[in-house]
C-alpha positions in Angstrom: -7.7 -17.5 -8.2 -6.4 -15.8 -5.1 -6.4 -18.0 -2.0 -5.2 -18.0 1.6 -4.2 -21.0 3.6 -6.2 -21.5 6.8 -6.3 -24.4 9.2 -9.5 -26.4 9.6 -11.4 -25.1 12.5 -12.7 -27.4 15.3 -16.2 -27.2 16.9 -17.7 -25.5 13.8 -21.2 -25.6 12.4 -21.4 -25.0 8.6 -24.5 -24.4 6.6 -25.2 -23.7 2.9 -28.0 -21.3 1.9 -29.4 -20.9 -1.6 -30.8 -17.4 -2.4 -33.9 -16.3 -4.3 -34.5 -18.4 -7.4 -36.8 -16.0 -9.1 -34.8 -13.0 -10.2 -34.6 -10.3 -12.9 -31.7 -10.0 -15.3 -29.1 -7.9 -13.6 -30.1 -9.0 -10.1 -27.6 -11.3 -8.4 -28.3 -14.9 -7.7 -26.8 -15.5 -4.2 -25.1 -18.5 -2.6 -24.2 -18.1 1.1 -22.1 -20.2 3.5 -22.5 -19.6 7.3 -19.8 -20.9 9.6 -20.2 -20.8 13.3 -17.3 -21.4 15.7 -16.9 -21.9 19.4 -14.2 -19.5 20.3 -12.2 -17.1 18.1 -11.9 -18.1 14.5 -10.0 -17.2 11.4 -11.8 -16.5 8.1 -12.6 -20.0 6.6 -11.0 -21.0 3.3 -13.8 -21.4 0.8 -14.2 -22.2 -2.9 -17.4 -21.6 -4.9 -18.1 -23.5 -8.2 -18.7 -22.0 -11.7 -22.4 -22.4 -12.6 -23.6 -22.9 -16.2 -25.4 -19.8 -17.6 -24.0 -17.7 -14.7 -20.9 -15.7 -14.1 -19.3 -14.9 -10.7 -20.0 -11.3 -9.9 -18.7 -10.3 -6.5 -17.7 -12.0 -3.2 -18.0 -10.8 0.3 -17.6 -11.9 3.9 -18.6 -10.6 7.3 -17.7 -11.8 10.8 -19.7 -11.4 14.0 -18.3 -12.2 17.4 -20.5 -12.7 20.5 -20.2 -14.1 24.1 -22.6 -16.8 25.3 -22.2 -17.8 29.0 -18.8 -16.1 29.0 -17.6 -18.1 25.9 -16.7 -16.4 22.6 -18.8 -17.5 19.6 -17.8 -16.4 16.1 -20.1 -16.4 13.0 -18.6 -16.0 9.5 -20.9 -15.3 6.6 -19.4 -15.8 3.1 -21.5 -14.7 0.1 -20.9 -15.4 -3.6 -23.0 -13.5 -6.1 -23.7 -14.9 -9.6 -25.0 -12.9 -12.6 -27.2 -14.5 -15.2 -25.8 -14.2 -18.8 -29.3 -13.9 -20.3 -33.0 -14.2 -19.4 -34.6 -17.6 -19.2 -35.2 -20.7 -17.0 -31.9 -22.3 -16.2 -31.4 -25.6 -14.4 -28.5 -25.5 -12.0 -27.0 -29.1 -11.6 -25.8 -30.5 -8.3 -22.8 -28.6 -7.1 -20.4 -28.5 -4.1 -19.0 -25.6 -2.1 -15.7 -26.3 -0.4 -15.2 -24.9 3.1 -12.0 -25.7 5.0 -11.6 -28.8 2.9 -15.1 -30.1 3.5 -17.7 -30.2 0.8 -21.2 -28.7 1.2 -23.6 -30.3 -1.4 -26.6 -28.8 -3.1 -29.2 -30.6 -5.1 -30.2 -29.4 -8.5 -32.8 -26.6 -8.9 -34.0 -24.1 -11.5 -33.5 -20.4 -11.5 -36.0 -18.2 -13.4 -34.4 -15.1 -14.8 -36.8 -12.5 -16.1 -36.0 -9.7 -18.6 -35.2 -6.4 -17.0 -36.6 -3.2 -18.4 -34.1 -1.5 -20.6 -31.6 -4.2 -19.9 -28.4 -4.2 -22.0 -28.3 -7.7 -23.3 -25.3 -7.2 -25.5 -22.9 -6.6 -22.6 -19.7 -8.5 -22.9 -19.3 -11.3 -20.4 -16.0 -12.6 -19.2 -16.7 -15.6 -16.9 -13.1 -16.9 -16.5 -11.2 -15.3 -13.7 -7.9 -16.6 -14.9 -8.3 -15.7 -18.6 -9.8 -12.2 -18.7 -9.3 -11.6 -22.4 -9.0 -13.8 -25.5 -8.8 -11.5 -28.5 -6.5 -10.3 -31.3 -3.1 -9.1 -30.0 -2.8 -6.1 -32.3 -2.5 -3.1 -30.0 -0.2 -0.2 -29.1 0.6 1.3 -25.8 -1.7 4.2 -24.9 -1.8 6.9 -22.3 -5.1 8.3 -20.9 -6.0 10.7 -18.2 -8.7 9.2 -15.8 -10.0 11.9 -13.4 -13.1 11.3 -11.3 -12.6 7.7 -12.4 -15.5 6.0 -10.6 -18.6 7.8 -9.6 -19.0 8.1 -5.8 -15.4 7.1 -5.1 -12.8 9.8 -4.5 -9.6 8.5 -5.9 -7.1 11.4 -6.4 -4.2 9.0 -7.0 -5.8 7.6 -10.2 -5.0 10.6 -12.4 -2.6 10.4 -15.3 -2.6 6.6 -15.5 -0.5 4.9 -18.2 -2.5 2.1 -19.9 -1.3 -0.8 -21.9 -3.3 -3.0 -24.1 -6.4 -1.0 -23.0 -5.8 -2.2 -19.5 -4.2 -0.8 -16.3 -3.3 -1.8 -12.7 -4.6 0.5 -10.0 -3.7 1.0 -6.3 -6.1 3.6 -5.0 -7.1 5.3 -1.7 -10.6 6.6 -0.8 -9.0 9.5 1.2 -5.7 11.4 0.9 -5.9 13.3 4.2 -7.9 11.4 6.8 -7.9 12.2 10.5 -5.8 10.1 12.8 -8.2 7.2 13.6 -10.3 7.8 10.5 -10.6 4.8 8.1 -9.5 5.0 4.5 -9.9 2.2 2.0 -7.1 0.9 -0.1 -8.1 -1.1 -3.3 -5.8 -3.1 -5.6 -7.5 -3.9 -8.9 -6.8 -4.6 -12.6 -9.0 -3.0 -15.3 -9.5 -4.3 -18.8 -11.5 -2.3 -21.4 -14.4 -4.0 -23.1 -12.9 -3.2 -26.5 -9.6 -4.7 -25.6 -8.1 -6.8 -28.5 -5.1 -8.3 -26.7 -4.8 -11.9 -25.6 -3.5 -11.8 -22.1 -3.9 -14.0 -19.0 -3.3 -13.8 -15.3 0.0 -15.5 -14.2 0.3 -17.1 -10.8 -1.9 -14.6 -8.9 -1.8 -16.9 -5.9 1.9 -15.9 -5.6 1.9 -12.4 -6.9 -1.0 -10.9 -5.0 0.2 -11.9 -1.4 3.6 -10.5 -2.2 2.1 -7.2 -3.4 -0.2 -6.9 -0.3 2.8 -7.4 2.0 4.5 -4.4 0.4 1.5 -2.0 0.6 0.4 -2.7 4.1 1.4 0.2 6.3 2.9 -0.3 9.8 1.3 2.6 11.7 -2.3 1.6 11.0 -5.0 -0.7 12.2 -6.2 -2.9 9.4 -9.7 -4.3 8.7 -9.6 -6.5 5.7 -12.5 -7.1 3.3 -11.5 -10.7 3.3 -11.2 -11.1 -0.5 -10.1 -14.7 -1.1 -11.3 -14.9 -4.8 -10.8 -12.4 -7.5 -13.9 -10.2 -7.6 -15.1 -9.4 -11.1 -17.5 -6.5 -11.9 -18.2 -4.1 -14.7 -17.5 -0.3 -14.2 -17.6 2.8 -16.4 -14.6 5.2 -16.5 -15.2 8.4 -18.4 -17.9 6.8 -20.5 -15.8 3.7 -21.3 -16.7 0.3 -20.0 -14.1 -1.8 -18.1 -14.1 -5.1 -16.3 -12.6 -4.6 -12.9 -10.7 -7.5 -11.3 -10.4 -6.7 -7.6 -7.6 -8.5 -5.9 -7.3 -6.8 -2.5 -9.3 -4.3 -0.4 -8.8 -3.2 3.2 -9.7 -0.2 5.4 -6.8 1.3 7.4 -7.1 3.5 10.5 -4.0 5.7 11.1 -2.6 5.4 14.7 -0.6 8.6 14.4 0.0 11.5 12.0 3.0 10.1 10.3 2.7 10.2 6.5 1.8 6.8 5.0 3.7 6.0 1.8 2.3 3.4 -0.6 5.0 2.3 -3.0 4.8 1.5 -6.7 4.0 -2.2 -7.2 4.3 -4.4 -10.3 1.9 -7.0 -11.7 2.9 -9.5 -14.4 0.6 -11.2 -16.9 1.1 -13.6 -19.8 0.6 -12.2 -23.4 0.0 -14.4 -26.4 1.0 -13.3 -29.9 0.1 -15.1 -33.1 3.0 -16.2 -35.4 2.9 -16.6 -39.2 2.8 -20.4 -38.7 -0.3 -20.0 -36.6 1.6 -20.8 -33.5 1.3 -18.5 -30.5 4.3 -16.9 -28.9 4.2 -16.4 -25.1 5.7 -13.4 -23.5 5.3 -11.4 -20.3 3.7 -8.0 -20.0 4.1 -5.9 -16.8 1.8 -3.3 -15.3 2.8 -0.9 -12.4 1.0 1.5 -10.1 2.3 4.9 -9.1 3.4 5.5 -5.5 1.4 8.0 -3.4 1.2 9.2 0.1 -1.7 9.5 2.6 -1.1 12.2 5.1 -3.2 11.9 8.3 -4.4 15.0 10.2 -4.2 15.5 13.9 -7.5 15.6 15.8 -8.4 18.9 17.6 -7.4 19.2 21.3 -9.7 17.3 23.7 -9.3 15.4 27.0 -10.3 12.2 25.2 -8.4 12.9 22.0 -6.4 9.7 22.0 -9.3 7.5 23.1 -12.3 8.4 21.0 -13.5 6.7 17.8 -13.4 8.7 14.6 -16.0 8.6 11.9 -19.8 8.8 11.5 -22.0 6.8 13.8 -25.6 6.2 14.6 -27.2 5.2 18.0 -30.2 2.9 18.4 -31.7 1.9 21.8 -34.7 0.2 23.3 -36.1 -1.1 26.5 -38.1 -4.4 26.9 -40.5 -2.4 29.1 -40.8 1.3 29.9 -42.8 1.0 33.2 -41.4 -1.2 36.0 -41.5 -1.6 39.8 -38.4 -1.2 42.0 -36.4 -4.3 42.5 -37.5 -5.7 39.1 -35.1 -6.2 36.1 -35.4 -4.3 32.8 -33.3 -5.0 29.6 -31.7 -2.0 27.9 -30.4 -2.7 24.4 -27.9 -0.3 22.6 -26.5 -0.5 19.1 -23.7 1.8 18.0 -23.0 1.6 14.2 -20.5 3.5 12.1 -17.4 3.5 9.8 -14.9 3.8 12.7 -13.4 1.3 15.1 -12.6 1.1 18.8 -16.2 1.5 19.9 -16.1 1.3 23.7 -18.7 2.5 26.2 -17.5 4.0 29.5 -18.0 1.8 32.5 -21.3 2.4 34.1 -21.4 2.5 38.0 -24.2 1.7 40.4 -25.7 4.6 42.3 -28.7 5.3 44.6 -31.2 5.0 41.7 -30.0 2.0 39.6 -28.0 -1.2 39.8 -26.3 -2.1 36.5 -25.1 -5.6 35.6 -22.1 -6.2 33.2 -23.5 -6.1 29.6 -23.6 -8.9 27.0 -21.6 -7.5 24.1 -21.7 -8.5 20.4 -19.3 -7.0 17.9 -19.8 -7.2 14.1 -17.9 -5.9 11.1 -19.2 -5.9 7.6 -18.1 -4.5 4.2 -20.5 -2.1 2.7 -19.9 0.2 -0.3 -16.1 0.1 0.0 -16.3 0.8 3.7 -15.9 -1.4 6.8 -19.0 -0.8 9.0 -18.7 -1.8 12.7 -21.6 -2.4 15.0 -21.3 -2.8 18.7 -24.4 -4.2 20.4 -24.7 -4.1 24.2 -27.5 -5.5 26.4 -27.7 -4.3 30.0 -29.8 -5.6 32.9 -30.9 -2.8 35.1 -32.6 -2.9 38.5 -34.2 0.4 39.7 -34.1 1.2 43.4 -36.0 4.5 43.4 -39.5 5.5 42.3 -39.8 8.2 39.7 -39.3 9.0 36.0 -35.7 8.8 34.9 -34.1 9.7 31.6 -31.1 7.4 31.0 -28.9 10.0 29.3 -27.0 10.4 32.6 -25.8 6.8 32.3 -25.6 6.0 28.6 -23.6 8.5 26.5 -20.7 8.2 24.2 -18.2 10.8 22.8 -16.7 10.4 19.3 -15.1 12.7 16.7 -17.6 13.4 13.9 -15.7 13.5 10.5 -18.7 15.1 8.9 -18.8 18.2 11.1 -15.1 17.9 12.1 -16.1 18.3 15.7 -16.4 16.1 18.8 -19.9 14.9 19.3 -21.9 13.0 21.9 -24.5 10.4 21.4 -26.7 9.8 24.4 -29.9 8.0 25.5 -33.3 9.7 24.9 -35.2 7.0 26.7 -37.2 7.6 29.9 -38.0 4.8 32.4 -41.0 5.1 34.7 -40.4 3.4 38.1 -43.0 2.8 40.8 -42.9 1.1 44.2 -41.1 1.4 47.5 -37.5 2.7 47.6 -34.8 0.0 48.1 -31.8 0.8 50.2 -28.5 -0.8 49.4 -24.8 -0.2 49.9 -24.9 1.9 46.8 -27.4 4.3 48.5 -25.0 6.7 50.3 -27.3 9.5 51.6 -30.1 7.8 53.7 -28.6 4.3 54.2 -27.7 3.1 57.7 -25.1 0.4 57.1 -22.2 -1.2 58.9 -20.2 -0.2 55.8 -21.0 3.5 56.0 -17.9 5.6 56.5 -15.7 2.5 56.3 -13.3 4.3 54.0 -12.7 7.0 56.6 -11.6 4.7 59.4 -7.9 5.0 60.4 -6.5 1.6 59.8 -3.4 2.5 61.8 -5.3 2.4 65.1 -5.1 -1.0 66.8 -8.3 -2.7 67.8 -9.0 -3.5 71.5 -8.3 -7.2 72.4 -10.7 -7.9 75.3 -9.3 -11.5 75.8 -5.8 -10.1 76.3 -7.1 -7.5 78.8 -9.0 -10.1 80.9 -5.9 -12.4 80.9 -3.7 -9.6 82.2 -6.1 -8.6 84.9 -6.3 -12.3 86.1 -2.5 -12.5 86.3 -2.4 -9.3 88.4 -5.1 -10.7 90.8 -3.1 -14.0 91.2 0.1 -12.1 92.0 -1.7 -10.1 94.7 -3.1 -13.3 96.3 0.4 -14.8 96.4 1.8 -11.7 98.0 -0.9 -11.8 100.6 -0.3 -15.5 101.4 3.4 -14.9 101.8 2.7 -12.1 104.2 0.3 -14.2 106.4 2.8 -17.1 106.8 5.9 -15.1 107.5 7.8 -16.3 110.7 7.9 -12.8 112.2 4.1 -12.6 111.7 3.6 -15.6 114.0 5.7 -14.2 116.8 
């Protein structure tokens, strides 16, 4: 089992959710843990139990961050999928899920698993994540060419793979020539054929996998990890041949520049058991290696915002809580931008003679979907109209990004119109008709000194006193008496 050490979080709220208990064979039975933190939080360390009659089939996590009254609140959702080994009614006994050292308890319950139409009930099941195979060790090294190796996943680096014991280690990229800023997903996984006859076992994955991931993480990229903390086990088909995939690490990287990104060859060691004549088993090591490859990012076309835009494919959803309003009243505008890129930032919106805008409440969320990291930025604005009329909000709400599908810069903008009635409201943000003490303030020459009337009055009084003294002296002079 692959694990990461994390410190226990303070001020957290943890809950355990049991999924649908009436499923079809082939559908996942889902156990979910939701952890809420006050402030920023790391991914919690979690451990899900083995369940009788079920096998672990996939693990995922997503983290959402929001601000409430100016304070950051993080919500982490951790999901463990279980696959039923056969159809039937299965009692699941009491079990515990460990989260940051604390146990979440579940009472016993029954899961009803119905037969799926055309279900393949003779599929081989490997429930132990630390012992993927226990079969006869009679095998020879093989070489096979795996092109187009997983449907829907472009992996040009997976051609001409050397396999041993009907198994191989893969380090693959979803793209070989992404644009600068465009995400590409790196996956480290071990594949074992269903018809494998070797007896091999994982060896200290908790040490090996972190060392491997250190070597393959590029420096000139932004990383969004899928948060795999337990080996994910799924069945895949490669050129018509069934394999069990043991996924150790997955992350999406976004190139920060166009420098080539070299992923080195990495080695992975397993234990192999060989039967002796005396029925004793001899233990030895078997090593698997990936081939090095290079991802070469492409420069974006020239544009004034070339170094600031998000890169990918995005969607825009918006709404108002009311579409007709009087001047001076508040209306809520909600905007959701979702896509496979990062760095989603809306330009600052300034007040004008028509609307006043208050700073938005922002919620950011990232989630792993189909080997991609999907980012959603949700913004809620409070708007106060000051003019009557019908106004389309595209002047205020628009966002430029580079569309990797069309390979051109694109603009998403509002299509909502707001109908405003009532008397016009004049504020300092109404420059044309307003009469305000602030009007033209920016044009005043601050080098001109202001008149100090108190000082002028004082100077005039001093002059008057001096004149009176001169007059008195003149009246009382000796010569004047004669």
